[in-house]
C-alpha positions as CSV (number, residue, x, y, z in Angstrom):
1,M,64.6,-52.6,-10.2
2,K,65.3,-53.0,-6.5
3,K,66.2,-49.2,-6.2
4,I,63.0,-48.3,-7.9
5,L,60.9,-50.4,-5.5
6,I,62.7,-48.9,-2.5
7,F,62.2,-45.4,-3.9
8,I,58.4,-46.0,-4.5
9,S,58.1,-47.5,-1.0
10,V,59.8,-44.5,0.6
11,L,57.7,-42.1,-1.4
12,F,54.5,-43.9,-0.4
13,C,55.5,-43.8,3.3
14,L,56.3,-40.1,3.1
15,T,53.1,-39.1,1.3
16,T,50.8,-41.2,3.4
17,G,52.5,-40.1,6.6
18,S,51.9,-36.4,5.6
19,F,48.2,-36.8,5.4
20,A,46.3,-34.7,8.0
21,Q,43.5,-36.1,10.0
22,N,40.1,-36.3,8.4
23,T,38.9,-32.8,7.3
24,F,35.3,-33.6,8.4
25,V,34.8,-34.9,11.9
26,K,32.0,-35.7,14.3
27,G,30.3,-32.5,15.6
28,E,31.4,-30.3,12.7
29,K,28.8,-28.4,10.7
30,V,29.2,-27.4,7.1
31,L,26.9,-25.3,4.8
32,N,27.3,-25.8,1.0
33,L,26.0,-23.2,-1.4
34,G,26.1,-24.0,-5.1
35,I,25.0,-23.2,-8.6
36,G,24.2,-26.0,-11.0
37,F,25.1,-26.8,-14.6
38,G,23.5,-29.4,-16.8
39,G,20.3,-31.4,-16.3
40,T,17.1,-32.6,-17.9
41,L,14.8,-30.0,-16.4
42,Y,13.6,-27.3,-18.7
43,S,15.7,-28.0,-21.7
44,G,14.7,-27.7,-25.3
45,G,13.3,-25.1,-27.6
46,Y,10.9,-22.2,-26.7
47,Y,12.4,-21.6,-23.2
48,T,12.7,-17.9,-23.2
49,S,14.2,-17.5,-19.7
50,R,15.6,-19.8,-17.1
51,I,16.5,-19.5,-13.4
52,P,19.8,-21.3,-12.9
53,P,19.7,-24.3,-10.6
54,V,20.8,-23.2,-7.1
55,S,21.2,-25.4,-4.0
56,A,22.0,-25.4,-0.4
57,S,22.9,-28.3,1.9
58,F,23.7,-28.4,5.5
59,E,25.6,-31.3,7.1
60,V,26.6,-32.4,10.6
61,G,29.4,-35.0,11.3
62,V,27.9,-37.9,13.3
63,K,30.6,-40.6,13.3
64,D,34.4,-40.6,13.0
65,N,36.7,-43.5,12.1
66,L,34.1,-45.4,10.2
67,F,36.7,-47.6,8.4
68,D,39.9,-46.0,9.6
69,E,41.1,-42.6,10.8
70,K,40.5,-40.9,7.4
71,S,36.7,-41.8,7.2
72,S,33.6,-40.2,8.7
73,L,29.9,-40.1,8.3
74,G,27.6,-37.0,8.0
75,V,23.9,-36.4,7.7
76,G,22.0,-33.3,6.8
77,G,19.4,-31.5,4.7
78,Y,19.2,-30.4,1.0
79,L,17.2,-27.6,-0.7
80,G,17.4,-27.0,-4.5
81,F,15.5,-24.7,-6.8
82,T,15.2,-24.0,-10.5
83,G,12.6,-22.5,-12.9
84,A,12.0,-21.6,-16.5
85,K,9.5,-19.9,-18.7
86,W,8.4,-21.7,-21.9
87,Q,6.7,-19.4,-24.4
88,Y,5.3,-19.7,-27.9
89,G,3.9,-16.5,-29.2
90,N,1.7,-14.9,-26.5
91,W,1.1,-18.2,-24.7
92,G,3.2,-20.3,-22.5
93,Y,4.0,-21.9,-19.1
94,K,6.0,-20.8,-16.0
95,N,7.6,-23.8,-14.5
96,S,9.4,-24.3,-11.2
97,S,11.0,-27.2,-9.3
98,V,12.0,-27.4,-5.7
99,I,13.7,-30.4,-4.2
100,V,13.7,-30.8,-0.4
101,G,15.5,-33.8,1.1
102,V,17.9,-35.4,3.5
103,R,21.4,-36.7,2.7
104,G,23.7,-39.3,4.2
105,V,27.3,-38.7,3.3
106,L,30.4,-40.9,3.6
107,H,33.7,-38.9,3.8
108,Y,37.1,-40.2,3.0
109,Q,40.2,-38.0,2.9
110,L,42.6,-39.0,0.2
111,V,44.7,-35.8,0.1
112,E,45.5,-33.2,2.7
113,K,42.9,-30.3,2.7
114,L,40.7,-32.2,0.3
115,D,37.5,-33.7,1.7
116,T,36.2,-36.3,-0.8
117,Y,32.8,-37.8,-0.2
118,T,29.9,-39.8,-1.7
119,G,26.4,-40.1,-0.5
120,L,22.7,-40.6,-1.1
121,L,19.8,-38.0,-1.2
122,L,16.2,-38.9,-0.5
123,G,13.7,-36.2,-0.8
124,Y,10.6,-34.7,-2.4
125,N,10.5,-32.9,-5.8
126,I,7.8,-30.2,-5.9
127,V,7.0,-29.2,-9.5
128,K,4.6,-26.5,-10.5
129,S,3.5,-25.3,-13.9
130,E,1.2,-22.3,-14.6
131,E,-0.2,-21.2,-17.9
132,F,-0.1,-17.6,-19.1
133,G,-1.2,-15.7,-22.2
134,T,-4.3,-15.6,-24.4
135,D,-3.7,-17.7,-27.5
136,L,-6.0,-20.5,-26.4
137,G,-9.2,-18.5,-26.0
138,G,-9.2,-17.9,-22.3
139,Y,-8.5,-21.4,-21.0
140,N,-6.5,-21.2,-17.8
141,Y,-4.5,-24.3,-17.0
142,S,-2.2,-24.8,-14.0
143,S,-0.8,-28.0,-12.7
144,S,1.6,-29.3,-10.1
145,S,3.5,-32.6,-10.1
146,S,5.3,-33.8,-7.1
147,G,7.1,-37.0,-6.3
148,V,10.0,-38.7,-4.6
149,A,13.4,-37.6,-5.6
150,Y,16.6,-39.6,-5.0
151,S,20.2,-39.4,-6.0
152,W,23.6,-40.8,-5.6
153,F,26.4,-38.2,-5.7
154,V,30.2,-37.8,-5.4
155,G,32.0,-34.6,-4.4
156,G,34.9,-32.8,-2.9
157,R,35.6,-29.8,-0.9
158,Y,39.1,-28.2,-1.0
159,W,39.7,-26.2,2.2
160,F,41.5,-22.9,1.5
161,S,41.3,-22.0,5.2
162,E,39.9,-23.5,8.4
163,K,36.4,-22.2,7.6
164,F,36.2,-21.8,3.8
165,A,36.3,-24.3,1.0
166,G,35.5,-24.6,-2.7
167,M,33.0,-27.3,-3.5
168,L,32.2,-29.5,-6.5
169,E,29.6,-32.3,-6.7
170,L,28.5,-34.6,-9.5
171,G,25.2,-36.5,-9.3
172,Y,21.6,-35.5,-9.5
173,G,20.0,-33.1,-7.2
174,I,18.7,-30.0,-9.0
175,S,21.5,-30.4,-11.6
176,Y,24.2,-32.9,-12.7
177,L,27.1,-30.6,-11.8
178,N,27.1,-28.3,-8.7
179,I,29.9,-25.8,-8.1
180,G,30.1,-23.6,-5.1
181,V,31.5,-22.8,-1.7
182,S,31.4,-24.5,1.7
183,L,31.5,-22.8,5.1
184,K,32.4,-24.6,8.3
185,F,30.8,-23.7,11.6
């Protein structure tokens, strides 16, 4: 039992000692580009076409060593878009949703080259719906519905090189799952 404890202690020291410094630090700028999967927008029958959810976020590191040398804080902007066409016969609606917001992001590096993070999004969701077709005898409806959008999210970026990473986020922005790339400036 004593040998096992010593082995685990040595292994722990070796692995924690091999961690690199935080992968996101004060002054760095990162652009995330993603495509979304899953969500409650524009689901159900009679949707004849959909524009997949796409998003872009830009983040700047503003504070290092928040809790220890592996943590940092970033802030930035978010833009997401999706749309769909709902049609029944010759009549239907064209719908679109745009989310514009700001994000605060807490980073904590658990593994070398992997930037793990969690954060909050606060923004505005601009929703537009426009009728098309002739089944209702010439009525022409259009509407827009906008409101506050907010989200908690978790994510990670694995850095393949100094400037390029793969990115994955879970939460709610324009979709529940966002997969894409990150570029560091």
